[in-house]
C-alpha positions as CSV (number, residue, x, y, z in Angstrom):
1,M,-6.6,16.8,-4.6
2,R,-2.9,17.4,-5.1
3,S,-1.2,20.6,-4.1
4,P,1.2,22.1,-6.7
5,H,3.4,23.2,-3.7
6,V,4.0,19.6,-2.5
7,R,6.6,17.3,-4.1
8,V,6.2,13.6,-3.9
9,E,9.5,11.9,-4.7
10,I,9.3,8.2,-5.4
11,H,12.6,6.3,-5.4
12,L,12.1,3.3,-7.6
13,P,15.5,1.8,-6.8
14,R,14.4,1.6,-3.2
15,V,11.3,-0.4,-4.2
16,C,13.6,-2.8,-6.1
17,A,16.0,-3.0,-3.2
18,A,13.0,-4.0,-0.9
19,A,12.0,-6.6,-3.4
20,G,15.5,-8.0,-3.5
21,A,15.7,-8.1,0.3
22,I,12.4,-10.0,0.4
23,R,13.6,-12.4,-2.3
24,A,16.8,-13.1,-0.3
25,R,14.7,-13.8,2.8
26,I,12.2,-16.2,1.2
27,G,14.4,-17.9,-1.3
28,R,13.5,-19.1,-4.8
29,E,11.1,-21.8,-3.7
30,V,8.5,-19.3,-2.6
31,R,6.9,-17.1,-5.2
32,L,7.1,-13.3,-4.8
33,I,3.8,-11.6,-5.8
34,A,4.0,-7.8,-5.7
35,M,0.8,-6.3,-4.5
36,I,0.2,-3.1,-6.5
37,K,-3.4,-2.3,-5.8
38,A,-4.6,1.3,-5.3
39,D,-2.0,2.6,-7.8
40,A,0.8,0.7,-5.9
41,Y,-0.3,2.4,-2.6
42,G,-0.1,5.8,-4.4
43,L,3.4,5.3,-5.8
44,G,2.2,4.7,-9.4
45,A,1.4,1.1,-10.4
46,A,2.6,1.4,-14.0
47,Q,6.0,2.9,-12.9
48,V,6.4,0.4,-10.0
49,A,5.5,-2.6,-12.3
50,S,8.1,-1.5,-14.9
51,A,10.8,-1.2,-12.2
52,L,10.0,-4.6,-10.7
53,D,9.9,-6.5,-14.0
54,G,12.1,-9.5,-13.7
55,Q,12.5,-9.1,-9.9
56,V,9.1,-10.5,-8.9
57,D,7.2,-13.5,-10.2
58,E,4.0,-11.6,-10.9
59,F,1.7,-8.9,-9.7
60,A,-1.5,-8.7,-7.6
61,Y,-4.3,-6.2,-8.2
62,F,-7.6,-5.5,-6.5
63,S,-9.7,-4.9,-9.6
64,L,-9.7,-5.8,-13.3
65,A,-9.4,-2.0,-14.1
66,E,-6.1,-1.9,-12.3
67,A,-4.8,-5.0,-14.2
68,R,-6.0,-3.4,-17.5
69,E,-4.0,-0.3,-16.8
70,V,-0.7,-2.2,-15.9
71,R,-1.2,-5.1,-18.3
72,R,1.0,-7.6,-16.6
73,P,0.0,-11.1,-15.6
74,G,-1.1,-11.9,-12.0
75,L,-3.9,-12.2,-9.6
76,V,-7.0,-9.9,-9.1
77,T,-7.9,-10.2,-5.4
78,G,-11.2,-8.3,-5.4
79,P,-14.6,-9.4,-6.8
80,P,-14.4,-10.6,-10.4
81,D,-16.3,-7.7,-12.0
82,G,-15.6,-8.5,-15.7
83,A,-16.1,-11.1,-18.4
84,P,-14.0,-14.4,-18.2
85,D,-12.6,-13.7,-21.6
86,E,-11.2,-10.3,-20.5
87,F,-9.4,-11.9,-17.5
88,A,-7.9,-14.5,-19.8
89,A,-6.8,-11.9,-22.4
90,L,-5.0,-9.9,-19.7
91,G,-3.4,-13.1,-18.2
92,V,-4.9,-12.4,-14.8
93,R,-6.7,-14.9,-12.5
94,P,-10.0,-13.8,-10.8
95,A,-10.6,-14.5,-7.1
96,I,-13.6,-16.8,-6.7
97,S,-15.6,-16.2,-3.5
98,T,-19.1,-17.4,-4.4
99,L,-20.7,-20.3,-6.1
100,D,-22.1,-18.0,-8.8
101,E,-18.6,-16.8,-9.5
102,A,-17.3,-20.4,-9.5
103,R,-19.9,-21.5,-12.1
104,R,-19.3,-18.4,-14.3
105,F,-15.5,-19.0,-14.4
106,A,-15.7,-22.9,-14.5
107,G,-13.0,-24.2,-16.8
108,R,-10.9,-21.0,-16.5
109,R,-7.7,-20.5,-14.5
110,V,-8.8,-19.0,-11.1
111,A,-7.7,-18.5,-7.5
112,L,-10.2,-19.7,-4.9
113,H,-10.6,-17.1,-2.1
114,V,-10.9,-18.6,1.3
115,D,-12.0,-16.5,4.3
116,V,-9.9,-17.3,7.4
117,G,-11.1,-14.4,9.5
118,M,-11.0,-11.2,7.6
119,Q,-14.8,-11.6,6.9
120,R,-14.7,-9.4,3.8
121,F,-14.8,-11.8,0.8
122,G,-14.3,-15.5,0.4
123,F,-15.9,-18.7,1.5
124,S,-15.2,-20.7,4.7
125,P,-12.4,-23.3,4.7
126,D,-14.8,-26.2,5.2
127,R,-16.3,-25.4,1.7
128,L,-13.0,-25.7,-0.2
129,G,-13.9,-29.1,-1.6
130,E,-17.1,-27.8,-3.0
131,F,-15.3,-25.1,-4.9
132,I,-12.5,-27.4,-6.0
133,S,-15.1,-29.6,-7.6
134,I,-16.2,-26.7,-9.9
135,C,-13.0,-24.8,-10.5
136,G,-10.2,-27.3,-10.0
137,D,-7.3,-27.5,-7.5
138,E,-4.7,-25.1,-9.0
139,E,-4.7,-22.3,-6.5
140,C,-6.3,-20.8,-3.4
141,F,-5.4,-17.9,-1.2
142,A,-6.5,-16.0,1.9
143,H,-6.0,-12.6,3.4
144,A,-4.4,-13.5,6.7
145,A,-3.7,-10.9,9.4
146,T,-2.3,-13.4,11.9
147,L,-0.2,-16.6,11.9
148,P,-3.2,-18.7,13.2
149,Q,-5.2,-17.5,10.2
150,A,-2.4,-18.5,7.8
151,H,-2.3,-21.9,9.5
152,A,-6.1,-22.2,8.9
153,L,-5.6,-21.9,5.2
154,A,-2.7,-24.4,5.3
155,R,-4.9,-27.0,7.1
156,A,-7.7,-26.6,4.6
157,A,-5.5,-26.6,1.5
158,R,-2.5,-28.8,2.1
159,G,-2.7,-31.9,0.0
160,R,-5.8,-30.6,-1.9
161,V,-4.6,-27.5,-3.7
162,R,-1.3,-27.2,-5.7
163,M,-0.5,-23.7,-4.7
164,F,-1.8,-21.7,-1.7
165,H,-0.7,-18.4,-0.1
166,S,-1.9,-16.0,2.6
167,A,1.0,-13.8,3.7
168,A,1.2,-10.1,3.0
169,S,3.7,-7.6,4.4
170,S,2.6,-8.1,8.1
171,L,3.6,-11.8,8.0
172,L,6.9,-11.6,6.1
173,D,8.8,-12.1,9.3
174,R,7.0,-15.4,10.0
175,P,8.4,-18.1,7.8
176,A,5.6,-20.5,8.8
177,A,3.2,-18.2,7.0
178,W,5.0,-18.0,3.6
179,Q,3.5,-21.2,2.2
180,H,3.9,-21.2,-1.7
181,A,4.0,-17.4,-2.1
182,V,4.0,-14.1,-0.4
183,R,2.1,-10.9,-1.5
184,P,4.0,-7.9,-0.1
185,G,2.7,-4.4,-0.8
186,Y,3.5,-2.0,2.0
187,A,6.9,-3.7,2.7
188,L,7.9,-2.8,-0.9
189,F,6.9,0.9,-0.6
190,R,7.3,2.2,3.0
191,D,10.9,3.5,2.6
192,A,10.6,4.6,-1.0
193,V,8.7,7.9,-0.7
194,R,9.9,11.4,0.3
195,V,7.2,14.1,0.5
196,T,8.2,17.8,1.0
197,T,6.9,21.3,0.8
198,P,8.6,24.7,1.4
199,L,7.8,27.1,4.2
200,R,5.8,29.8,2.5
201,L,5.9,32.2,5.5
202,V,7.6,32.3,8.9
203,R,6.2,34.9,11.2
204,P,5.7,35.9,14.9
205,T,2.2,35.7,16.3
206,T,0.2,38.3,18.2
207,G,-2.2,36.2,20.2
208,P,-4.4,33.1,19.6
209,V,-3.9,31.5,16.2
210,G,-6.1,29.7,13.7
211,Y,-9.5,28.0,14.1
212,S,-8.4,26.2,17.3
213,R,-7.0,29.4,18.8
214,F,-3.7,27.8,19.8
215,R,-0.7,29.8,21.0
216,A,2.8,29.9,19.7
217,E,5.4,32.7,19.7
218,R,6.5,32.0,16.1
219,L,5.2,29.6,13.4
220,G,5.5,28.6,9.8
221,I,2.8,28.3,7.1
222,I,2.9,25.7,4.4
223,M,0.7,25.4,1.2
224,A,-0.9,22.1,2.0
225,G,-4.0,21.3,4.1
226,Y,-6.7,18.8,4.7
227,A,-7.9,19.1,1.1
228,H,-4.7,17.4,0.2
229,G,-4.9,14.8,3.0
230,L,-2.7,16.6,5.5
231,R,-3.4,16.1,9.2
232,P,-1.7,17.4,12.3
233,A,1.3,15.2,12.7
234,P,5.1,15.3,13.1
235,V,7.3,16.9,10.4
236,V,11.0,17.7,10.1
237,V,12.4,21.2,9.3
238,N,16.2,21.5,8.8
239,G,16.8,18.3,10.6
240,R,14.8,19.2,13.6
241,P,11.5,17.5,14.7
242,Q,8.6,19.9,14.3
243,R,4.8,19.4,14.1
244,V,1.8,20.5,12.1
245,L,-0.3,22.3,14.7
246,E,-3.4,22.9,12.6
247,A,-4.4,22.0,9.1
248,G,-6.8,24.3,7.2
249,M,-8.3,23.4,3.8
250,N,-5.3,24.6,1.7
251,T,-2.7,25.6,4.3
252,A,-1.3,24.5,7.6
253,F,0.6,25.9,10.6
254,V,3.8,24.2,11.6
255,T,6.1,24.8,14.5
256,V,9.5,26.3,13.6
257,H,13.0,26.9,15.1
258,P,14.3,30.5,15.3
259,D,16.8,29.7,12.5
260,D,14.1,28.5,10.1
261,R,13.4,30.7,7.2
262,E,10.9,31.1,4.3
263,G,11.7,28.6,1.6
264,D,13.2,26.0,3.9
265,E,12.1,22.4,3.3
266,V,9.4,20.8,5.4
267,M,9.6,17.0,5.4
268,L,6.1,15.6,5.5
269,L,7.2,12.0,4.9
270,G,10.7,10.4,4.8
271,D,14.1,11.2,6.4
272,G,12.9,11.0,10.0
273,V,9.1,11.0,9.4
274,S,7.9,7.4,8.7
275,P,4.4,6.2,7.9
276,E,4.3,4.6,11.3
277,T,5.1,7.9,12.9
278,I,2.3,9.6,11.0
279,A,-0.1,6.7,11.7
280,R,0.4,7.0,15.5
281,A,-0.2,10.7,15.4
282,T,-3.3,10.4,13.3
283,R,-4.7,7.2,14.8
284,T,-4.7,5.3,11.5
285,R,-2.7,2.5,9.8
286,P,0.7,3.1,8.2
287,H,-0.7,1.9,4.9
288,E,-3.2,4.7,4.9
289,A,-0.6,7.2,6.0
290,L,1.6,6.3,3.1
291,L,-1.3,6.4,0.6
292,R,-2.4,9.9,1.9
293,A,1.1,11.2,1.7
294,C,1.5,10.0,-1.9
295,A,-1.7,11.8,-2.9
296,M,-0.7,15.2,-1.4
297,G,1.3,16.6,-4.4
298,E,2.9,16.2,-7.8
299,R,4.7,12.9,-8.1
300,V,8.3,12.6,-9.4
301,W,9.9,9.2,-10.1
302,R,13.6,8.7,-9.5
303,V,15.2,5.8,-11.3
304,E,18.7,6.1,-9.9
C-alpha cells in the first residue's frame, strides 16, 4: 500500500553511475548482468532497464513474468514456469535446477543452476556433468553468499562450462569471485533513492502517547505507517537526526527539534538515512529496507 503523502524519488543517473563504477572495476572481460528482479528492488524495472541500456551486457530476472514486462534479453534465475518457446521468444535463458526441467528444455539455450550452499534451488556441483550431458556446456551459475561458495562453482565448472558466474553485490569487492560475469542488484540501487514525507503536525504532549504509551515533550506526526511498510527507525528532519518512535497503521510519531515546523520534510531514506541504517534498526537486511522504502509512496523518476 502506497501513501499519497510519501514521495519516492528515484535518481536514474545514480543507477547509471553505479553501473559505470562497477564496469570500471571489473573491466570489459567480465560481463555485467544487472539484476532487476522484484521490479528492480522497487525502483521500477522498466525505467531502470531503459536507463541502463547500453551500459550493461544484459539483465537478470527472477520470473518469466518480469522478463515479459521488461522485454530485454537476459537470464531468469527462478524456476522456469513457462513454455520453452516463450523463453526463446523473449530472448531469456531459463535456470535449470532439476532433471525434469533439463529434459523439458533440452536443445534450448539455458543456464544450469548449481547449488553451492544457498539450498534454495539448483543441483549439487557433483551432478554438473549429468546436466551438461542433457543441456550442453554453454553456461552455469550459482547464488554465492561467500567467497568459498564462489570457489565451489569455479572448481566444478572450470574447463567444463564456457561461462560461469556466481557473484552478486556482496562479492563485488572480491575479484576472485567475479569469474565470467557479475550480477549486481543492490549495488546499483542503494544510493539512488530518496524517500520523504512532510510533518503533518508538530505538537506538545500532555502525558503518555500512542499505543506504547511513550513519553516525549514534543513530537511530530507524519502520514505514513506500518500499512505502508514504515517501522520505527532513524529519520532526518532539517538536517538533524531524529527517529520514528511508533508507527500506527496510517500515521507515525517522530521526534522533532524545537525549530521544526509543520510542512518540514522528513527524510525516511537518503541524505543521511541509508538502507543499512534502517536495516540495523529494524533487524532486517538492507535489500529489504530498500524495497520497503520504495513501496511506501508515489514514485517519481529523475533522469537528470
